[in-house]
N, C-alpha and C positions, 0 to 999 in steps of 0.2 A: 220204230223198233227200239227196244230197251238197250241203252248203252251209256257209257260215261264219256264226258268230254275228255279229250286228250290232256287239256290243261289240268284237270283234276287228277288224272292218273300220273302225270309227270311229277306233281309236287306234293302229293299226299303220302305222308309216312304211315298213316293209319291203314292204307290199302295194301301195304307190303305183306306178302304171304297170302293174300286173298285173290279170288278169281274176279276178273273184270272183262267186260266186253267193250271194245272200242270200234269205231268206224272212221274211215278216212281215205285219203288218196295216197297212193304210193309215190314217194319222191325219189327214192333210190332203192336199189336191191343189189346185194352182192352175196356171194357164197363161196365157201371152201368145201373141202371134201366132207366135213362133218357138220358144219354149222352154216346157216344163212342168216343174213341181217337185212331187214327192211326198215326204212325210215318212213313214218306215217304222219300225215298232217290232216287235221280237220278244220283248221282255221281258228281254233279257240286259243291257241298260244303261239308265240313266236318260235319256240323250240319244237322240234319234231320228236315223236315217240319212237324209240328203237324197238323193233319186234325181233326177237331171237327165236330162230327155228332150229330145232334138233332134227336134222335131215333123216336120221335113222328112225325117228319116232313119228315124223309127220311128213307126208307127201303133199307138196304144194302144187296146185294147178299153175302151169306156166303163165296163164293169163293174169294171175294174181301178182306176178313179179314185174310187170311192165310199168314203166313210169306213167302216172296219170290214171292207172286203174283204181277203181273204188272197191275197197274190201272191208269185210268185217272180221275182227280177230277176237277170239276168246282165249284167255290164258291167265297165267299167274303173274301178279305184280311183284317185282323184285327191285332191290336197289341197283341202280345202274353200275356197271363195271367201272365206268369212268364218270367222274363228276358227282354232283349232289342229288340229282333227280332219280327217277325210276325208269325201268324198262319193262317189257312184257315178254315172258316166256310163252310162246304160242302153243296152244293145244289144238286149236281148230281155226282154219282160215277159209272164209267163204268169199266168192266173187260176187260183188254187187253190180259192177259195171265195167265192161271191157274198155280198153283204150288201145287204138291202133298204133302201129309203129310211127306213123306220120304226126303223132302228137307234137305240137310245136314247142313245148316247153321241156326241153331235155336238159341234161346235166351241163351242157356247154353254156357259157354266158351269152345272154341275148341283150340287145340294146333296148333302151326305152322307146326309141322310135319304132323298132320292130314290134314291140309289145303294144304300142298304140294301135296297131293294125289288127290286133286280136283282143279287143277289150273284154270279150266274153270269157277269156281264159287267163288274162294277165294277173288277176288277183290270186292265182295259185303260186305266184312267185313270192319270194321273201319280201322283196321291195314293196310290192303293191298290197300284199296282205298286211304288212306293217303300216303302210299309209292309211289304210281304211280302218284299222284298229285305233290308230291315233285320232282319225276323224271322228269315230264314234265316241271315244272318250271325251274329246273336246266338245262335241255337241251336247252330251249329257252334262258336262261341267257348266256350259252356258245356261242350260235350263235350271240347274241347281242354284247357280249364282243368283239369277233373277228371282226365283221362287223364294230363296232365303232372304232377299232384300225387299220383299213385299210387292213385287211386280206381278201383274196379271198377264197371262199368255193369251194373245189375241190372234185370230186368224183373219187376215185381210183378203179382199178379193184378188184373184189373179186376172180377171177380165175387167177392164175399166174403160171409161169414156174420157178420162183425163190423163194427161201426161205429167207425172210428178216432177220430172226434171225440166219440162218445158222445151226440150231439145228435139222432139219429134222422132227419136230413135226407138220407135215402138214396132213390134210385130202386129200386123193387122189381123183381127179376128173376123171372119166372115163365113157365111154359108152360101154366098152367091157364087156361081160358076165363073170361070175365067172369061167366058164369052157371054156374059150377062147382057141382056138386050137394052138396058137403060142407057140413055144418051148423055146424062149429066151425072156428076158426082152426087149431087143432092138427091136425085131420084134413086141412084144406086143404094145409098145408105138408108133411104126411107124404106126400101123394099128388103133390106137385110134383116137378120134375126132380131136385133135390138132396136132397129129403126133409126139408129145413129151410128156414127163411126166408132168402132170399138177396137181395143188392142190389148195385148198382154202387158201386165203391169211391170213397170221398171222399178217400182218400190212400193212398199206398203205404208210409207210415211204419212201421206195425206189422210188415209183412213185411220192410221195409228193416232194422229193428233185428235181425231174425233173421240177415240176411246180414252185418251189421256185426259182430255178436258172433262171427263165424267168419272173415271176411275183413279185418276191421279198419276199412277205409274204403270205403264204397260210395256210389253215388248212383243215383237213379231219375229218369227224364225221360219223362213220359207223361201221358195224360189222366186227369183226376179228374172226378167227377160229384157235384153237390150239388143236392138238390131244395129249395133255399131260395127262398121266395117273395119275392125281392128284385128288383124290376124297376127297377134303377138303372143308371147309366152305368158302374158298377164291378163288376157281378156277371154271371156266366154260369152256366148249368146244367152246361155241359161246358167245361172249361178245361184247360190244360197246366200241369204241376206239376214243378218241379225240387226234388228232395228228397235231399240228402246225409245220411248217418248215419255217425257217427264213434265208434269205440270208444276208450276211455281219454281221453275229452274232457269237460271241464266247461264251464259257460256261457261264461266268458271266451274259451275256445278256439273255441267255436261262433261268437261274435261276430266274432272275428278272421278266421275262414275266410269268413264271409258277406261281410264288408267287402272282403276281398281279391278274392273271386270277382266281386262286383258291379263293382268298379273295373276288373278285367281285361276283363270282357265289354264294358263301356262303352268302354274304350280300343280294343278291336277294332272296335266299331261306328264310332267316330270315324275310325279309320284306313281301314276298308274301304268305308265308305258316304259319302264326302265330298259327292258330288252330291246324294244323297238328303237328307242333313242340311241342306245349303244350301237345298234346296227347302222343307223343313219349317220352317227358321228364317225364311224369307221369307214363307211363306203360312199356316203353321199356328200356330207358337209363336215369337214374337220372342224372341231371346236363347237359343234352345234349345242351340246349340253352346256358348255360354259356360256355360250351366248344366251340361251334361254334362262339359265340360272341368273345371269347378270341382269337381264330384263326384269325378271321377277323380283329382284332385290333392289333395283335402282329407282331413283326418282326421274320421271320423264322431264325433258327440257321443254320450255315454252318459248317460242320465238315469233314475234310479229312478222307478217309477210314482208313489210318494208325493210326490216332489218335483214331478213333472209336474202332478199334481192341484193342488198348492199354487200353482204358477205360473199355472195356468189360472184358479184362483179369484181370483187377484190381477189378472188381465188386464182391461184396459179394452176389452172386446169384448162385443158383444151376441150371445152364443151362443144358438142355438135350444134346445139341450139343456143343462140345468143340470149342473154338475160337482160330484160329491161322491166321497169315497174309497169305492171299491167299485163305482163305475159303470164300464161299458165305454166307452172313449173313442170318440167319434164322429168322422166325417171332418173336421168343422169344428174339433174339438179337435186332431186329428193335424196338420192343415195349419197351424194357428196355431203349434204347437210348432216345426214345421220351417221355416215361412216367416217368422214374426215373432220367436220367441224365439231360435232357434239359427241360422237362415239357412242351414241345410245338413241333410243326413240325420242322424237321431238314433235310437239304439237306446233304447227305453223298456223298462226291465227290472223284474223282481220284482213281477209283478202279483198282485192278490188271488187266492187259489186258487179262489174260487167262480166266477170268470168265465173261468177257463182250463181246459184239458182235463185229464182224469183222470191222464194218463201223465206229467205234468210233476213234476220233483223238488220236494219240499216243503222250503222254507227252514226254518232253525232257529227262526224267530219263530212258526211255526205258523199264520201268516196268509197268507203269500205263497209263490209258487213261483218257481223259477229259470227264468223265461221271458223272452223279449224279442221285441218287434216292431220292425222297422226301418221308420221313417216317412220319407218323402221329400217334398220340396216339390211341390205340384201334384197329388199322387196320394193321399198318406196312407200307409197300411200297404202295404208291398210284400213284406216277408219276415216270417214268424213262425217262431220257433224256441224251443228250450229244452234244458236238460239233462233227461234222462229219469230218472224215478224208478227207481233200481236196487234199492231195498229192497222185498222181497216183501210184508212185512206192511203197510208204508205204502201200497203200490200197491193191495193188496186193500181196505184201509180206504177209500181214495179212491173206488174203484169201488162199494163198498157204499153209501157216502154218496149216490152218484148212482143207486142202485137198478139197477145194471147187471147183466146176466146173465153171471156169471163163467164159466159153462160155454162160452160163445162165445169165451173168451179164454184157454183152458187152456194152449195152446202159448206164447202171449205171456207169461203169468205164469211159466211154467216157465223162461224165460230167466233169471229172478231166482234160481233155485234151483241152477243148474249153472254156476258160475264167473261170477257177476254182476260187472259192472265199471261204473264211471262212463262214461256215454256220452251223446251228444246229437246234435242235428241241427236242420235248419230246412227250411222250404218256401218257395220263390219262386214266386209266381203269374206265369207266363211272360207272359201277355197284359198284365198290369199293367206288367211291365217293358218290354214293347214300347211300350205307351202312353207310358211315361216317356221312352223314347229317341226317339220320333217327335213327341211333343206332341199326339197324338190324344186327344180328350177322352172318347170313348165306346168302351168295351171291345168293342162289337160291330163296330168298324171296324178291329180288329187281328187278327181271326180269320176264317177263310175262310167258314164257314157258321155264324154264331152261334146257339147254343142258349140260349134264355132263356124266361122265363115267357110262355106263349101264343105262342111263336115257335119253329117247327122247319122254317122255310122251306128 
């Protein structure tokens, strides 16, 4: 049906004095003896459009006044009585969809936990509508950044026979029933759809390297799946992943690109979502705008893992997890480094090879790899990257140490035999980035239908 977005009606001076038709959901309705006021939202803008009804001139169906009801309004656009925007003097109001009294999003304040139980409706609140507008802007900014810098957008498979991380935390893909008659694992997979064991991809990196060693610079942006039994505020079983891969690049190049991309996308969010960020700054995380502005304008710190461990060991802090060289840094350690030691984002580099993935380039010391995690205040790790191992023999040795099945990686290994070059890349957990931009503390609140342990609602 022909209508204008509420965003356009709210902010266009050219529409004043003209007739317009809008559609949306009733957020509030109040009336006096002569005049009634409805606030209407269609999701296109953070602000709501006020509908003014002359009760003597227009009779309104009571169903059109209930919170959550969908209506269409035709009327004259006029300057708002208060503020800088516009409002609409109604001439005709039609009901598009009824909403019963038990509509769960009423005027009273509801908790985020309660709203997680109604994911099909929670986007109608200010908080979640703002989150997903920010998410959309950030996604578009990521695509713009890579396109402007000469990267090609590649779509990698979601079903794979190889585990990118080598950790075995994959969801199995099968067409065989739970009570399949096969007596052995080998027989089971032989009779399955692909004839081999298959799972959902944890990363598009391995296939991305294939594309980068032909096209030079590529990126992927799509879902990844990890069957990790981590029921925390930072983990999802299904999440979105931004993964560039760059040929002829070493670790310092990777860090430079990651920092530049992150700053660029943050600047886009600040510029394009001012109302949303003001809301989050007021109600979700005090100082959010100042934090984002600081990140966009500051130089990120770089700290080798060994130095980071020494700093943590000297810290006057009561860590739950002890710190020793060789340990995997926990969230409390990451936040201490970013919030207390450096006061800004920091790349921690050159991790022990035992705690990092098989594909990372081995440093000359024989103990560490050319890897880096970008840690940010309030979240911890948000980006993980590395220079990739370009030496065939070293890569095979690393895989054998982990007792990996080399036959599942034949094509990946072959890249090191035909014109191998230094190359690297990184992965940005998109939901964690949205958390950082909005101040939301639970990753389940920045994705439409969160998939996590015991939850597929």
